[in-house]
Kinemage of the C-alpha trace (Angstrom):
@kinemage 1
@onewidth
@group {chain A} dominant
@subgroup {mainchain}
@vectorlist {calphas} color= white
{ca met a 1} P 20.215 -77.434 -2.728
{ca phe a 2} L 20.240 -80.961 -4.264
{ca asn a 3} L 21.244 -83.544 -1.635
{ca arg a 4} L 24.244 -85.338 -3.122
{ca thr a 5} L 25.247 -87.093 0.136
{ca arg a 6} L 22.034 -89.196 0.340
{ca pro a 7} L 22.714 -92.829 -0.685
{ca phe a 8} L 21.570 -93.679 -4.219
{ca ser a 9} L 22.235 -97.404 -3.840
{ca his a 10} L 18.663 -98.599 -4.930
{ca val a 11} L 18.569 -96.144 -7.815
{ca leu a 12} L 22.058 -96.980 -8.840
{ca glu a 13} L 21.172 -100.693 -8.921
{ca gln a 14} L 17.999 -100.007 -10.993
{ca leu a 15} L 20.012 -98.222 -13.647
{ca arg a 16} L 22.758 -100.818 -13.699
{ca ser a 17} L 20.235 -103.645 -13.933
{ca val a 18} L 18.995 -102.290 -17.320
{ca asn a 19} L 22.524 -101.363 -18.548
{ca leu a 20} L 22.117 -97.592 -18.261
{ca arg a 21} L 25.259 -95.800 -17.163
{ca pro a 22} L 24.500 -93.952 -13.883
{ca thr a 23} L 25.333 -90.404 -14.903
{ca arg a 24} L 24.760 -87.529 -12.440
{ca gln a 25} L 21.626 -86.425 -14.349
{ca arg a 26} L 20.185 -89.941 -14.595
{ca leu a 27} L 20.732 -90.524 -10.870
{ca ala a 28} L 19.121 -87.262 -9.928
{ca leu a 29} L 16.049 -87.844 -12.119
{ca ala a 30} L 15.735 -91.508 -11.098
{ca lys a 31} L 15.822 -90.524 -7.428
{ca leu a 32} L 12.918 -88.134 -8.028
{ca leu a 33} L 11.024 -90.661 -10.028
{ca phe a 34} L 11.436 -93.738 -7.963
{ca glu a 35} L 11.715 -92.657 -4.374
{ca lys a 36} L 7.929 -92.227 -4.180
{ca pro a 37} L 5.555 -95.019 -5.084
{ca asp a 38} L 3.686 -95.145 -8.413
{ca arg a 39} L 3.886 -91.792 -10.060
{ca his a 40} L 2.426 -90.344 -13.211
{ca ile a 41} L 4.608 -87.415 -14.263
{ca thr a 42} L 5.140 -85.177 -17.250
{ca ala a 43} L 8.643 -84.147 -18.417
{ca glu a 44} L 7.841 -80.573 -17.514
{ca thr a 45} L 6.809 -81.455 -13.930
{ca leu a 46} L 9.940 -83.602 -13.440
{ca his a 47} L 12.047 -80.738 -14.774
{ca lys a 48} L 10.474 -78.369 -12.235
{ca glu a 49} L 11.017 -80.869 -9.409
{ca ala a 50} L 14.667 -81.334 -10.401
{ca ala a 51} L 15.190 -77.514 -10.470
{ca ala a 52} L 13.596 -77.188 -7.023
{ca glu a 53} L 16.041 -79.857 -5.687
{ca gly a 54} L 18.963 -77.902 -7.198
{ca ala a 55} L 19.719 -80.450 -9.944
{ca arg a 56} L 20.988 -78.794 -13.117
{ca val a 57} L 19.343 -80.591 -15.959
{ca ser a 58} L 17.816 -79.167 -19.136
{ca leu a 59} L 14.330 -80.031 -20.263
{ca ala a 60} L 15.795 -81.805 -23.227
{ca thr a 61} L 17.857 -83.975 -20.876
{ca val a 62} L 14.735 -84.806 -18.879
{ca tyr a 63} L 12.894 -85.839 -22.074
{ca asn a 64} L 15.858 -87.928 -23.264
{ca thr a 65} L 16.182 -89.595 -19.910
{ca leu a 66} L 12.463 -90.372 -19.634
{ca his a 67} L 12.576 -92.001 -23.056
{ca gln a 68} L 15.752 -93.915 -22.139
{ca phe a 69} L 14.077 -95.190 -18.946
{ca thr a 70} L 10.961 -96.120 -20.900
{ca gly a 71} L 13.007 -97.994 -23.514
{ca ala a 72} L 14.778 -99.865 -20.707
{ca gly a 73} L 11.417 -100.852 -19.141
{ca leu a 74} L 11.676 -98.720 -16.017
{ca leu a 75} L 8.755 -96.508 -17.054
{ca arg a 76} L 5.641 -96.700 -19.315
{ca glu a 77} L 4.721 -93.740 -21.467
{ca ile a 78} L 1.001 -92.942 -21.514
{ca val a 79} L -0.061 -90.586 -24.288
{ca val a 80} L -3.268 -88.826 -23.274
{ca asp a 81} L -3.371 -86.173 -25.973
{ca thr a 82} L -1.349 -84.855 -28.869
{ca gly a 83} L 1.691 -83.408 -27.208
{ca cys a 84} L 0.810 -84.603 -23.713
{ca ser a 85} L 2.503 -87.690 -22.332
{ca tyr a 86} L 2.789 -88.984 -18.799
{ca phe a 87} L 5.468 -91.308 -17.612
{ca asp a 88} L 4.303 -94.015 -15.230
{ca thr a 89} L 6.615 -95.657 -12.632
{ca asn a 90} L 4.157 -98.464 -12.324
{ca thr a 91} L 5.106 -100.811 -15.232
{ca thr a 92} L 2.604 -103.605 -14.316
{ca glu a 93} L -0.329 -104.312 -16.567
{ca his a 94} L -3.013 -101.718 -15.824
{ca his a 95} L -5.021 -98.937 -17.384
{ca his a 96} L -5.797 -95.324 -16.531
{ca tyr a 97} L -8.432 -92.722 -15.792
{ca tyr a 98} L -7.620 -89.338 -17.175
{ca his a 99} L -9.394 -86.402 -15.448
{ca glu a 100} L -9.666 -83.912 -18.281
{ca ser a 101} L -10.428 -80.956 -16.049
{ca ser a 102} L -7.336 -81.350 -13.779
{ca gly a 103} L -5.044 -83.230 -16.108
{ca met a 104} L -4.587 -85.913 -13.409
{ca leu a 105} L -3.899 -89.481 -14.445
{ca glu a 106} L -4.985 -92.277 -12.090
{ca asp a 107} L -4.434 -96.017 -12.161
{ca val a 108} L -7.191 -98.533 -12.951
{ca pro a 109} L -6.050 -101.885 -11.577
{ca gly a 110} L -5.329 -104.433 -14.337
{ca asp a 111} L -7.957 -106.876 -13.037
{ca his a 112} L -10.747 -104.235 -13.071
{ca leu a 113} L -10.955 -104.008 -16.894
{ca arg a 114} L -10.825 -106.776 -19.418
{ca val a 115} L -10.133 -106.103 -23.115
{ca thr a 116} L -11.555 -108.764 -25.446
{ca gly a 117} L -11.862 -109.104 -29.200
{ca ala a 118} L -8.643 -107.358 -30.267
{ca pro a 119} L -8.609 -106.741 -34.113
{ca met a 120} L -6.368 -108.762 -36.445
{ca val a 121} L -2.961 -107.253 -36.686
{ca pro a 122} L -0.891 -106.801 -39.842
{ca asp a 123} L 1.214 -109.772 -40.935
{ca gly a 124} L 4.587 -109.868 -39.220
{ca thr a 125} L 3.428 -108.022 -36.108
{ca val a 126} L 2.116 -108.948 -32.667
{ca ile a 127} L 0.220 -106.919 -30.046
{ca lys a 128} L 2.803 -105.765 -27.520
{ca arg a 129} L 0.368 -104.110 -25.096
{ca ile a 130} L -3.090 -102.507 -25.062
{ca asp a 131} L -3.390 -99.214 -23.195
{ca val a 132} L -6.839 -98.006 -22.191
{ca val a 133} L -7.301 -94.414 -21.112
{ca ile a 134} L -10.763 -93.664 -19.744
{ca arg a 135} L -11.385 -89.911 -20.041
{ca leu a 136} L -13.419 -88.453 -17.207
{ca ala a 137} L -15.318 -85.120 -17.152
{ca asp a 138} L -16.687 -83.305 -14.113
{ca ala a 139} L -20.345 -84.185 -13.493
């Protein structure tokens, strides 16, 4: 059963700091996301974890919440393939290895890869961020 008596003070403060109302669903999902360090998680995996904890949230609510958290700067979305996104709790500047055989995403520290020579961008735009995903295959 989902443990509703455990203090949510740090999660509650995180949500309030980005002006997100701490609903029951958001608190439950934020607790799962942020109580462990640096996670890469899909919506489907988070939905399964929530169900295993007894939290009643639909997959649509999980997707909506993940996108709200991303928009608020609590998560980064990493698109590795059409229809396959991971949500990263580490929002610092860094890149990723993607293990194609296992579907695992792994951090590459930001200072281990340097991107130089970015192309000219269209007028009226600026580069917000460059995401590098290095795809790995089994040897």
